[in-house]
C-alpha positions in Angstrom: 108.7 105.9 105.8 107.2 109.3 105.4 103.7 110.5 106.0 104.0 114.1 104.9 103.9 114.9 101.2 106.7 117.4 100.6 105.2 118.6 97.2 101.9 119.2 98.8 103.7 121.0 101.6 105.2 123.3 98.8 108.9 122.7 100.1 111.4 124.7 98.1 115.2 124.5 98.1 116.5 127.0 100.7 113.2 127.2 102.8 113.7 127.4 106.5 111.7 124.4 108.0 110.8 123.7 111.7 110.0 119.9 112.4 108.2 120.0 115.8 108.4 116.6 117.7 110.9 115.3 115.2 111.5 112.2 117.1 114.4 110.4 115.3 114.1 112.5 112.4 112.4 110.7 109.5 110.8 113.9 108.2 113.6 116.3 109.0 116.1 114.1 107.3 114.0 114.3 103.9 113.7 118.0 104.2 117.4 118.3 104.3 117.7 115.9 101.3 115.5 118.0 99.3 117.5 121.1 100.1 115.5 122.6 102.9 117.2 124.2 106.0 115.8 122.1 108.9 115.5 122.9 112.5 114.4 119.7 114.4 113.0 120.1 118.0 111.8 117.2 120.3 111.1 117.0 123.9 112.9 113.7 124.6 116.6 114.2 125.0 117.7 110.8 123.7 115.8 111.4 120.3 117.5 114.8 120.0 120.8 113.2 120.4 120.2 110.6 118.1 118.9 113.0 115.3 121.6 115.2 115.9 124.2 112.3 115.3 122.4 111.0 112.1 122.3 114.7 110.5 125.9 115.0 111.3 126.7 111.7 109.7 124.6 112.7 106.7 126.8 115.8 106.3 130.0 114.0 106.7 128.8 111.5 104.1 127.9 114.3 101.7 124.1 113.2 101.6 123.2 116.7 102.8 124.7 120.1 102.7 126.0 121.5 105.9 124.0 124.6 105.2 120.7 122.4 105.3 121.4 121.2 108.9 120.5 124.2 111.0 120.3 122.6 114.3 118.7 120.0 116.5 117.4 121.0 119.8 115.3 120.0 123.1 112.2 122.0 123.5 108.4 122.1 124.3 106.0 122.4 121.5 103.6 124.6 123.8 106.6 127.1 124.2 108.6 127.3 121.1 112.0 129.0 121.3 111.7 131.1 118.4 110.7 134.7 117.3 107.4 135.3 115.5 107.3 134.7 111.6 110.6 132.7 111.4 110.0 129.7 109.4 108.8 129.0 105.7 107.3 125.8 106.6 106.3 124.1 109.9 105.6 120.3 110.2 104.7 118.1 113.0 104.0 114.5 112.6 102.3 112.0 115.1 102.9 114.6 117.9 99.6 116.6 118.7 97.8 113.4 120.1 100.4 113.3 122.9 100.2 116.9 123.9 97.8 117.6 126.6 97.4 121.3 125.5 97.2 120.9 121.6 95.4 124.2 121.0 98.3 125.9 122.6 100.9 123.9 120.6 99.1 124.6 117.3 99.1 128.3 118.1 102.8 128.3 118.9 103.5 126.7 115.5 101.2 129.2 113.8 103.1 132.1 115.6 106.4 131.0 114.4 105.3 130.3 110.8 105.6 133.2 108.3 102.6 134.6 106.7 102.2 132.8 103.3 104.1 129.8 104.8 102.6 126.4 104.8 101.9 123.8 107.6 101.5 120.1 107.5 100.6 118.0 110.5 99.8 114.3 111.0 97.7 112.6 113.6 96.5 108.9 114.0 93.4 108.5 112.0 90.1 108.2 114.0 88.8 104.7 113.1 92.1 102.7 113.3 92.9 104.7 116.5 89.4 103.9 118.1 90.0 100.2 117.7 93.3 100.5 119.2 92.0 102.0 122.3 89.1 99.6 122.6 91.7 96.6 122.5 94.0 97.8 125.0 94.2 100.4 128.0 98.0 100.1 127.9 98.2 101.7 124.3 97.1 105.0 125.6 97.2 107.5 128.5 96.7 107.4 131.3 98.2 103.8 131.6 100.8 104.3 128.9 103.3 107.0 130.1 103.6 109.5 127.2 100.8 107.8 125.4 98.0 109.2 123.4 95.6 111.5 125.1 93.0 111.9 122.5 91.6 110.5 119.3 91.2 113.0 116.5 88.5 113.1 114.1 89.5 114.9 110.8 86.7 117.5 111.6 88.2 118.3 115.0 91.8 118.7 113.7 90.8 121.1 110.9 88.6 123.1 112.9 91.6 123.6 115.5 93.9 124.6 112.7 91.2 127.1 111.4 90.8 128.4 114.8 94.5 129.2 115.1 94.3 131.2 112.0 95.2 128.9 109.2 93.4 128.1 105.9 93.2 124.5 105.4 94.3 123.4 101.9 94.1 119.7 101.8 94.2 116.3 103.6 94.9 112.5 103.0 95.3 109.2 104.8 98.3 107.1 104.7 99.9 103.9 105.9 96.8 101.6 105.7 99.0 98.3 105.9 100.3 99.6 109.4 96.8 99.7 110.9 96.5 95.7 111.4 99.8 95.6 112.8 98.6 97.8 115.6 95.5 96.0 116.1 97.5 92.8 116.5 99.9 94.5 118.9 97.0 95.9 121.1 95.2 92.6 121.1 98.1 90.6 122.3 99.4 93.5 124.6 101.6 96.5 123.4 104.5 95.5 125.7 104.8 91.8 124.5 107.4 91.0 122.2 107.1 87.4 122.0 104.0 87.3 119.7 104.7 85.3 116.5 101.8 87.1 114.7 102.9 90.6 115.6 106.5 89.6 114.8 105.7 88.1 111.5 103.7 91.3 110.5 106.4 93.6 111.5 108.8 91.7 109.3 106.3 92.1 106.4 106.1 95.9 107.0 109.9 96.0 107.1 110.2 94.2 104.0 107.5 96.5 102.3 109.1 99.7 103.3 112.6 98.6 101.9 111.2 96.8 98.8 108.2 98.9 98.1 106.5 96.4 95.8 104.1 97.6 93.3 101.4 95.3 94.6 101.5 96.8 98.2 101.8 100.4 96.9 98.5 99.8 95.1 96.8 98.2 98.1 97.9 101.1 100.4 96.3 103.6 97.9 93.0 101.6 97.7 92.9 101.0 101.5 94.3 104.5 102.7 90.7 106.3 102.8 89.3 103.7 105.0 92.1 102.1 107.1 94.9 104.6 106.6 96.8 104.7 110.1 97.4 108.5 109.7 95.7 111.6 108.7 97.8 114.3 107.1 96.4 117.8 107.0 97.9 120.7 105.0 97.4 124.4 105.8 98.6 128.0 104.9 99.1 131.0 107.2 97.3 133.8 105.5 99.2 136.9 104.1 97.8 139.4 106.5 99.8 142.3 108.2 103.4 143.0 107.6 105.6 140.2 107.7 109.1 140.6 109.5 112.0 138.3 109.1 112.3 136.3 112.3 115.2 134.9 114.1 116.0 131.7 116.0 116.2 132.7 119.7 116.6 131.0 123.2 118.1 127.8 121.8 118.8 125.5 124.9 121.3 122.7 125.3 120.2 119.3 125.1 120.4 118.6 128.7 118.3 121.6 129.7 114.9 121.6 131.0 112.4 122.0 128.3 
């Protein structure tokens, strides 16, 4: 399930792409499939290991080129281990809402992005997220370890990107059909696994993702502006000053402290 629209990002074959907070790799897998050279970074060691294994399996199966798999590493979004102006594209999906110092994380992503390069970031949309927070304290920090620490408005996120030096070029909402799932989950308790309503809706979403029937695609497009679970924002780093070719530096092993 993808949130970022890679055509809107401007991804081209051969682009060097950084996925910050890659998780288990849903977006970096697509970058590699489209011929981008992907570097995936995440703070969680187990997710790094899982993404590395999946990308390796994709190379072995011939699904992606070995040249498109640059590396998967553990690291901190607020201290990226790369030189200035390294990447053609930088993406981050459902990450910034977990980061205490989001301004620093955004500044780091802008730093490693080449002038003229593009950025795409997604966060939970304000309205569906606000309902989740109202329904359960266990959904967000401080009760939820590693949970969401803020609720973004579209205005706030765009302002922070502009303050970091980016030019915002567009935005959209996505995954409207996923919002009711999280409302149900928060209503019964985020940690519960025995709710019939939650499990039934989860099965519906799994069927929808795999089958992608036309009727739910239409419903999703109609409902996204109001109920979309995620907000995606796109931006460009202005071509100001001289750009130099960056290099990947200070890559730490998976077990290292981030």
